[in-house]
C-alpha positions as a LaTeX table, in Angstrom:
\begin{tabular}{lrrr}
\hline
Residue & $x$ (\AA) & $y$ (\AA) & $z$ (\AA) \\
\hline
Met1 & 40.25 & 145.46 & 60.48 \\
Ala2 & 38.90 & 148.40 & 58.46 \\
Ala3 & 42.26 & 150.16 & 58.68 \\
Lys4 & 44.02 & 147.02 & 57.44 \\
Val5 & 41.69 & 146.74 & 54.45 \\
Val6 & 42.42 & 150.34 & 53.49 \\
Ser7 & 46.18 & 150.05 & 54.06 \\
Val8 & 46.54 & 147.09 & 51.69 \\
Gly9 & 44.68 & 148.86 & 48.87 \\
Phe10 & 41.18 & 147.36 & 48.97 \\
Gly11 & 39.47 & 150.34 & 50.60 \\
Asp12 & 37.99 & 151.79 & 47.40 \\
Phe13 & 36.86 & 148.40 & 46.17 \\
Leu14 & 35.07 & 147.32 & 49.33 \\
Ser15 & 33.66 & 150.71 & 50.30 \\
His16 & 32.17 & 151.14 & 46.83 \\
Leu17 & 30.77 & 147.66 & 46.30 \\
Pro18 & 27.32 & 148.65 & 45.08 \\
Val19 & 24.07 & 147.12 & 46.17 \\
Ala20 & 22.73 & 146.65 & 42.67 \\
Asp21 & 20.16 & 144.64 & 40.81 \\
Arg22 & 22.01 & 142.49 & 38.30 \\
Asp23 & 21.49 & 142.27 & 34.54 \\
Arg24 & 22.55 & 138.63 & 34.45 \\
Lys25 & 21.27 & 138.21 & 30.90 \\
Leu26 & 23.74 & 140.79 & 29.58 \\
Pro27 & 26.89 & 138.70 & 30.19 \\
Val28 & 25.10 & 135.72 & 28.63 \\
Ala29 & 24.56 & 137.72 & 25.43 \\
Leu30 & 28.17 & 138.92 & 25.54 \\
Ala31 & 29.42 & 135.34 & 25.90 \\
Glu32 & 27.93 & 134.52 & 22.49 \\
Arg33 & 30.43 & 136.98 & 21.01 \\
Trp34 & 33.46 & 135.81 & 23.01 \\
Trp35 & 36.43 & 134.15 & 21.33 \\
Asn36 & 38.41 & 132.20 & 23.90 \\
Ser37 & 41.68 & 132.04 & 21.92 \\
Thr38 & 41.99 & 135.84 & 21.97 \\
Asn39 & 39.99 & 136.67 & 25.12 \\
Ser40 & 38.00 & 139.21 & 23.15 \\
Phe41 & 34.48 & 139.89 & 21.89 \\
His42 & 33.88 & 139.68 & 18.15 \\
Leu43 & 31.56 & 142.62 & 17.51 \\
Pro44 & 30.01 & 143.85 & 14.25 \\
Phe45 & 32.86 & 146.34 & 13.71 \\
Gly46 & 35.80 & 144.33 & 15.09 \\
Glu47 & 37.23 & 142.94 & 18.33 \\
Met48 & 37.13 & 144.48 & 21.81 \\
Thr49 & 37.83 & 143.27 & 25.30 \\
Gln50 & 37.98 & 144.51 & 28.85 \\
Thr51 & 41.50 & 145.81 & 29.44 \\
Pro52 & 43.43 & 145.85 & 32.72 \\
Leu53 & 42.90 & 149.62 & 32.84 \\
Asp54 & 39.15 & 149.13 & 32.37 \\
Phe55 & 39.14 & 146.60 & 35.22 \\
Thr56 & 40.97 & 149.01 & 37.55 \\
Cys57 & 38.74 & 151.97 & 36.68 \\
Ile58 & 35.61 & 149.88 & 37.26 \\
Thr59 & 36.68 & 148.17 & 40.51 \\
Gly60 & 39.41 & 150.33 & 42.02 \\
Val61 & 41.69 & 147.26 & 42.23 \\
Ala62 & 45.04 & 147.73 & 40.49 \\
Val63 & 46.38 & 145.23 & 37.96 \\
Gly64 & 50.11 & 144.68 & 38.35 \\
Ser65 & 52.66 & 144.42 & 41.18 \\
Leu66 & 54.11 & 141.17 & 42.53 \\
Pro67 & 52.91 & 137.79 & 41.27 \\
Ile68 & 50.74 & 135.92 & 43.76 \\
Pro69 & 52.75 & 133.02 & 45.29 \\
Trp70 & 50.23 & 130.25 & 44.60 \\
Asp71 & 51.06 & 127.00 & 46.39 \\
Tyr72 & 49.02 & 124.02 & 45.24 \\
Asn73 & 50.48 & 121.82 & 47.98 \\
Val74 & 48.93 & 123.83 & 50.81 \\
Arg75 & 46.00 & 121.41 & 51.01 \\
Lys76 & 48.40 & 118.68 & 52.15 \\
Asn77 & 49.63 & 120.67 & 55.14 \\
Ala78 & 46.93 & 120.82 & 57.82 \\
Asn79 & 49.38 & 122.30 & 60.34 \\
Tyr80 & 50.12 & 125.23 & 58.01 \\
Ile81 & 46.42 & 125.85 & 57.42 \\
Lys82 & 45.74 & 125.86 & 61.16 \\
Glu83 & 48.69 & 128.18 & 61.75 \\
Gln84 & 47.35 & 130.67 & 59.20 \\
Leu85 & 43.64 & 130.50 & 60.03 \\
Gly86 & 43.47 & 129.14 & 63.56 \\
Trp87 & 41.42 & 126.12 & 62.44 \\
Val88 & 41.27 & 123.51 & 59.70 \\
Pro89 & 38.02 & 123.87 & 57.75 \\
Ala90 & 36.05 & 121.00 & 56.30 \\
Phe91 & 37.25 & 119.95 & 52.84 \\
Ala92 & 40.58 & 121.74 & 53.36 \\
Ser93 & 42.35 & 118.56 & 52.27 \\
Ala94 & 40.64 & 118.99 & 48.88 \\
Gly95 & 42.27 & 122.40 & 48.55 \\
Ala96 & 39.30 & 124.72 & 49.06 \\
Ile97 & 37.06 & 126.26 & 51.73 \\
Arg98 & 33.38 & 127.00 & 51.37 \\
Val99 & 32.96 & 130.74 & 51.81 \\
Thr100 & 29.87 & 130.12 & 53.92 \\
Asp101 & 32.01 & 128.10 & 56.36 \\
Leu102 & 34.34 & 131.06 & 56.79 \\
Leu103 & 31.42 & 133.31 & 57.62 \\
Ser104 & 29.84 & 130.78 & 60.00 \\
Phe105 & 33.06 & 130.16 & 61.90 \\
Tyr106 & 33.94 & 133.81 & 62.51 \\
Lys107 & 30.50 & 135.43 & 62.71 \\
Asp108 & 30.03 & 134.91 & 66.44 \\
Lys109 & 33.63 & 134.21 & 67.41 \\
Ala110 & 35.02 & 136.53 & 70.08 \\
Ile111 & 38.30 & 138.12 & 68.99 \\
Asp112 & 40.76 & 139.66 & 71.42 \\
Glu113 & 41.76 & 142.91 & 69.69 \\
Asn114 & 45.01 & 142.90 & 71.65 \\
Asp115 & 45.97 & 139.47 & 70.36 \\
Asp116 & 47.97 & 139.93 & 67.16 \\
Val117 & 47.72 & 136.25 & 66.27 \\
Gln118 & 43.92 & 136.22 & 66.47 \\
Leu119 & 43.72 & 139.45 & 64.48 \\
Ala120 & 45.96 & 137.96 & 61.79 \\
His121 & 43.73 & 134.87 & 61.62 \\
Leu122 & 40.66 & 137.07 & 61.24 \\
Thr123 & 42.33 & 139.25 & 58.60 \\
Arg124 & 43.31 & 136.25 & 56.48 \\
Ala125 & 39.83 & 134.74 & 56.83 \\
Phe126 & 38.24 & 138.05 & 55.84 \\
Phe127 & 40.34 & 138.31 & 52.69 \\
Leu128 & 39.62 & 134.70 & 51.77 \\
Tyr129 & 35.91 & 135.40 & 52.18 \\
Met130 & 36.09 & 138.65 & 50.20 \\
Leu131 & 38.08 & 137.03 & 47.38 \\
Gly132 & 35.72 & 134.06 & 47.33 \\
Arg133 & 32.70 & 136.33 & 47.02 \\
Thr134 & 34.14 & 138.74 & 44.47 \\
Leu135 & 37.41 & 138.66 & 42.52 \\
Leu136 & 38.06 & 134.90 & 42.69 \\
Ser137 & 34.51 & 133.61 & 43.11 \\
Asn138 & 33.49 & 130.37 & 41.42 \\
Thr139 & 30.35 & 128.38 & 40.79 \\
Ala140 & 31.04 & 126.09 & 43.76 \\
Glu141 & 31.11 & 129.06 & 46.19 \\
Thr142 & 34.53 & 128.05 & 47.48 \\
Ile143 & 37.90 & 129.78 & 47.73 \\
His144 & 41.05 & 127.85 & 46.96 \\
Leu145 & 43.63 & 127.59 & 49.70 \\
Tyr146 & 46.58 & 127.89 & 47.35 \\
Cys147 & 46.43 & 131.69 & 47.74 \\
Leu148 & 47.12 & 131.42 & 51.50 \\
Pro149 & 50.89 & 132.15 & 51.13 \\
Ala150 & 49.99 & 135.62 & 49.81 \\
Leu151 & 48.09 & 136.26 & 53.06 \\
Glu152 & 50.84 & 135.12 & 55.45 \\
Asp153 & 52.17 & 138.63 & 56.04 \\
Val154 & 48.97 & 140.60 & 56.53 \\
Asp155 & 50.84 & 143.87 & 56.04 \\
Arg156 & 51.88 & 142.85 & 52.52 \\
Ile157 & 48.60 & 141.46 & 51.19 \\
Gly158 & 48.22 & 144.50 & 48.94 \\
Asp159 & 51.64 & 143.94 & 47.34 \\
Tyr160 & 50.30 & 141.16 & 45.14 \\
Asn161 & 48.55 & 141.26 & 41.79 \\
Trp162 & 44.97 & 140.64 & 42.89 \\
Gly163 & 43.64 & 142.74 & 40.02 \\
Gly164 & 45.44 & 140.51 & 37.54 \\
Ala165 & 43.96 & 137.44 & 39.21 \\
Gly166 & 40.52 & 139.09 & 39.12 \\
Ile167 & 40.52 & 139.92 & 35.41 \\
Ser168 & 42.03 & 136.51 & 34.58 \\
Thr169 & 39.17 & 134.84 & 36.45 \\
Leu170 & 36.67 & 136.86 & 34.41 \\
Tyr171 & 38.36 & 135.82 & 31.16 \\
Arg172 & 38.52 & 132.16 & 32.21 \\
Phe173 & 34.85 & 131.91 & 33.10 \\
Met174 & 33.72 & 133.90 & 30.06 \\
Ser175 & 35.63 & 131.38 & 27.93 \\
Ala176 & 34.02 & 128.46 & 29.79 \\
Val177 & 30.51 & 129.88 & 29.34 \\
Ser178 & 31.10 & 130.67 & 25.67 \\
Arg179 & 32.18 & 127.05 & 25.09 \\
Arg180 & 29.24 & 125.74 & 27.16 \\
Leu181 & 31.53 & 124.12 & 29.71 \\
Thr182 & 29.55 & 125.83 & 32.47 \\
Lys183 & 26.35 & 127.86 & 32.65 \\
Ser184 & 27.46 & 130.43 & 35.21 \\
Leu185 & 30.13 & 133.09 & 35.26 \\
Gly186 & 32.71 & 133.27 & 38.02 \\
Gly187 & 34.80 & 136.14 & 39.29 \\
Tyr188 & 33.18 & 139.47 & 40.06 \\
Ser189 & 30.92 & 139.22 & 37.02 \\
Phe190 & 29.21 & 142.55 & 37.76 \\
Val191 & 32.35 & 144.04 & 36.19 \\
Trp192 & 31.22 & 142.70 & 32.78 \\
Glu193 & 27.91 & 144.48 & 33.17 \\
Val194 & 29.53 & 147.79 & 34.10 \\
Trp195 & 32.02 & 147.41 & 31.23 \\
Ala196 & 29.16 & 146.93 & 28.77 \\
Tyr197 & 27.29 & 149.92 & 30.23 \\
Glu198 & 30.34 & 152.18 & 30.12 \\
Ile199 & 32.21 & 151.05 & 26.98 \\
Leu200 & 29.57 & 149.52 & 24.71 \\
Gln201 & 26.89 & 151.96 & 25.90 \\
Leu202 & 24.45 & 149.09 & 26.50 \\
Asn203 & 22.90 & 151.05 & 29.31 \\
Pro204 & 19.37 & 149.94 & 30.21 \\
Tyr205 & 19.00 & 152.50 & 33.00 \\
Lys206 & 18.44 & 156.20 & 33.39 \\
Leu207 & 20.65 & 157.37 & 36.26 \\
Lys208 & 19.59 & 159.89 & 38.87 \\
Gln209 & 23.08 & 161.37 & 38.99 \\
Asp210 & 25.20 & 160.74 & 35.90 \\
Glu211 & 28.51 & 161.17 & 37.72 \\
Met212 & 30.97 & 160.90 & 34.85 \\
Asp213 & 34.06 & 161.53 & 36.98 \\
Val214 & 33.32 & 159.04 & 39.80 \\
Leu215 & 35.81 & 156.25 & 40.51 \\
Pro216 & 35.53 & 153.33 & 40.78 \\
Arg217 & 33.01 & 153.36 & 37.94 \\
Met218 & 30.88 & 150.55 & 39.38 \\
Trp219 & 29.64 & 153.01 & 42.00 \\
Arg220 & 27.61 & 154.84 & 39.33 \\
Trp221 & 25.49 & 151.73 & 38.80 \\
Arg222 & 24.33 & 151.12 & 42.37 \\
Ser223 & 20.58 & 150.51 & 42.63 \\
Cys224 & 19.85 & 153.72 & 44.53 \\
Asn225 & 21.28 & 155.76 & 41.62 \\
Arg226 & 19.02 & 154.13 & 39.04 \\
Ala227 & 15.94 & 156.21 & 38.28 \\
Ser228 & 14.26 & 153.81 & 35.87 \\
Arg229 & 14.85 & 151.00 & 33.41 \\
Gln230 & 14.76 & 152.13 & 29.78 \\
Ser231 & 14.91 & 148.71 & 28.11 \\
Pro232 & 14.09 & 145.08 & 28.96 \\
Ser233 & 16.61 & 142.75 & 30.60 \\
Thr234 & 16.41 & 139.77 & 28.27 \\
Val235 & 19.02 & 137.87 & 26.30 \\
Glu236 & 17.09 & 138.67 & 23.11 \\
His237 & 17.18 & 142.41 & 23.76 \\
Phe238 & 20.88 & 142.48 & 24.59 \\
Arg239 & 21.65 & 140.22 & 21.62 \\
Arg240 & 19.92 & 142.65 & 19.24 \\
Ala241 & 21.64 & 145.63 & 20.87 \\
Ile242 & 25.07 & 144.01 & 20.47 \\
Asp243 & 24.30 & 143.08 & 16.85 \\
Thr244 & 23.68 & 146.74 & 16.00 \\
Ile245 & 26.63 & 148.34 & 17.82 \\
Ser246 & 28.62 & 150.73 & 15.66 \\
Pro247 & 32.04 & 152.28 & 16.40 \\
Glu248 & 30.38 & 155.63 & 16.96 \\
Asn249 & 28.43 & 154.18 & 19.89 \\
Val250 & 31.50 & 152.85 & 21.68 \\
Ser251 & 33.26 & 154.85 & 24.37 \\
Ser252 & 37.04 & 154.88 & 24.17 \\
His253 & 37.55 & 154.98 & 27.92 \\
Thr254 & 35.99 & 154.17 & 31.26 \\
\hline
\end{tabular}
């Protein structure tokens, strides 16, 4: 399984997922500056947004490659779902699986490592779980089944534009929060925090090792590399910090 994850291009992303305390108030303050028609933040000196290159440098997941073959009719085909996963989860007919159900089903399930079919089922389930917890996460804690066609050939999972789907999910939920259509961000929202630390220099932490050349950049912000907090984690603090950003304080690259 580990070799498969690496071979399809998710090795850096998953091996560097940091265990980090979250500044959940920071994205809330950023959302107040978001303009959904341009997918950009309106800052005191102009507009900025997270670019595909920023996303890749922060996560290690490339943006580009083949379009994901979404199929919104998958939910109607229980036989196809069972063929791909080895079972038909609850609520599959509604088009989504609860990520907790994926974990519960496979956690104690014995897998014959010499059975290619079982290994393929496990690989697809793992990627659904990973996507549902990170790049494509949502407020319902489900993962939509319409991405299953991209997981059919487990050797080609990495050929598809998962980075593009990841950054699009971030944009979509930031727009929804800014318009008060939802209260919570979806996608791997930690990326917004790292982007603000790296690009806008809204860094509330002193780092033990300020590893400027490390990639993916999110690895710098793991909890064990944080020596101390230098500023409070409140919406009011981040709002004031954003209001006083000048071009000289902004980094031009991740």
